LUMLUMPA-626457 format. One record per residue (C-alpha): x negated, y negated, z; residue in one letter. Coordinates in steps of 0.1 Angstrom, whole numbers. Each point is the difference from the previous one (the first is absolute). Layout:
# residues N
[[X; Y; Z]; A]
...
***
This chain:
# residues 116
[[-321; 1711; 599]; D]
[[-27; -26; 6]; D]
[[-14; 1; -35]; H]
[[32; -20; -12]; H]
[[0; -31; 26]; Q]
[[-26; -25; -10]; Q]
[[-18; -21; 21]; T]
[[6; -40; -7]; P]
[[-34; -2; -18]; E]
[[6; 31; -21]; A]
[[36; -16; -12]; R]
[[-17; -29; -10]; D]
[[-24; 18; -22]; Q]
[[30; 20; -16]; D]
[[-8; -3; -38]; P]
[[39; 7; -11]; S]
[[18; -29; -7]; P]
[[25; -16; 24]; P]
[[36; 10; -9]; L]
[[23; -32; -16]; L]
[[30; -5; 17]; P]
[[30; 5; -23]; P]
[[14; -24; -20]; G]
[[-13; -20; -32]; P]
[[-33; 10; -17]; S]
[[-28; -23; 9]; P]
[[-5; -32; -25]; S]
[[-32; 5; -23]; P]
[[-17; -30; 23]; R]
[[-4; 25; 28]; S]
[[-22; 19; -23]; S]
[[-41; -7; 1]; P]
[[-2; -3; -37]; E]
[[29; -24; -5]; S]
[[-12; -21; 32]; S]
[[-34; -6; -16]; S]
[[21; -10; -32]; A]
[[21; -23; 20]; S]
[[-30; -14; 18]; T]
[[-16; -9; -35]; S]
[[35; -14; -12]; S]
[[0; -24; 31]; S]
[[-35; -10; -8]; G]
[[10; -8; -35]; Q]
[[28; -20; 11]; R]
[[-21; -19; 25]; R]
[[-26; -6; -27]; D]
[[30; -13; -22]; L]
[[8; -21; 27]; Y]
[[-31; -17; 6]; E]
[[-5; -5; -39]; F]
[[37; -16; 1]; V]
[[-12; -23; 31]; A]
[[-34; -7; -15]; F]
[[18; -13; -36]; V]
[[24; -18; 21]; C]
[[-29; -19; 22]; W]
[[-17; -5; -33]; Y]
[[28; -18; -15]; I]
[[9; -20; 32]; L]
[[-36; -12; -1]; L]
[[5; -11; -38]; L]
[[31; -17; 7]; L]
[[-11; -19; 32]; C]
[[-36; -6; -9]; C]
[[-11; 1; -36]; V]
[[33; -16; -16]; V]
[[0; -30; 23]; P]
[[-36; -8; -7]; T]
[[1; 3; -39]; L]
[[32; -18; 2]; C]
[[-19; -30; 20]; A]
[[-31; 3; -20]; Y]
[[26; -5; -32]; R]
[[18; -31; 18]; R]
[[-35; -18; 3]; R]
[[-12; 9; -33]; M]
[[34; -13; -14]; N]
[[-2; -34; 24]; A]
[[-39; -5; -11]; E]
[[10; 0; -37]; R]
[[30; -21; 3]; R]
[[-23; -27; 18]; M]
[[-25; 6; -27]; R]
[[26; -6; -29]; D]
[[12; -32; 20]; A]
[[-34; -16; 4]; A]
[[-8; 9; -39]; L]
[[34; -18; -8]; S]
[[-6; -29; 19]; T]
[[-18; -29; -22]; P]
[[-22; -12; 27]; E]
[[-13; 31; 13]; L]
[[-6; 15; -35]; G]
[[-21; -28; -7]; A]
[[-23; 0; 30]; L]
[[-4; 37; -7]; G]
[[11; 12; 35]; L]
[[20; 27; -16]; G]
[[18; 8; 34]; G]
[[-28; 2; 23]; V]
[[7; -19; 32]; G]
[[37; -4; -10]; V]
[[21; 12; 32]; G]
[[36; 9; -1]; I]
[[13; -35; 1]; G]
[[-24; -8; -27]; G]
[[-12; -30; 18]; G]
[[-33; -12; -19]; V]
[[-10; -36; 5]; G]
[[1; -12; -38]; V]
[[12; -36; -8]; G]
[[25; -20; 20]; G]
[[-18; -19; 27]; G]
[[32; -4; 18]; G]
[[-5; -25; 26]; G]
***
């Protein structure tokens, strides 16, 4: 009769699987094979999330840094071209051969008119 009783240590080492309570069968997620599959699936989801976050960060960088810089450069080039064209279209400046050098936005180069 004593050989049927187990010590607590022997019960912990019992190779037989524990009995499941009656009810619905366990979900496939509880098996070791599918838990590794769900781990790799969650890893893939995390990789996808990180990729989307990287793409969004890159788009934000382009919109907030690169595009304004390019727009400012284009505005500056257009302004310089307009000043150069305005200087070349003015007969006095064209005759002096300045070609827009030293012409500010106001166009105030003191040619002619001693105004005093």
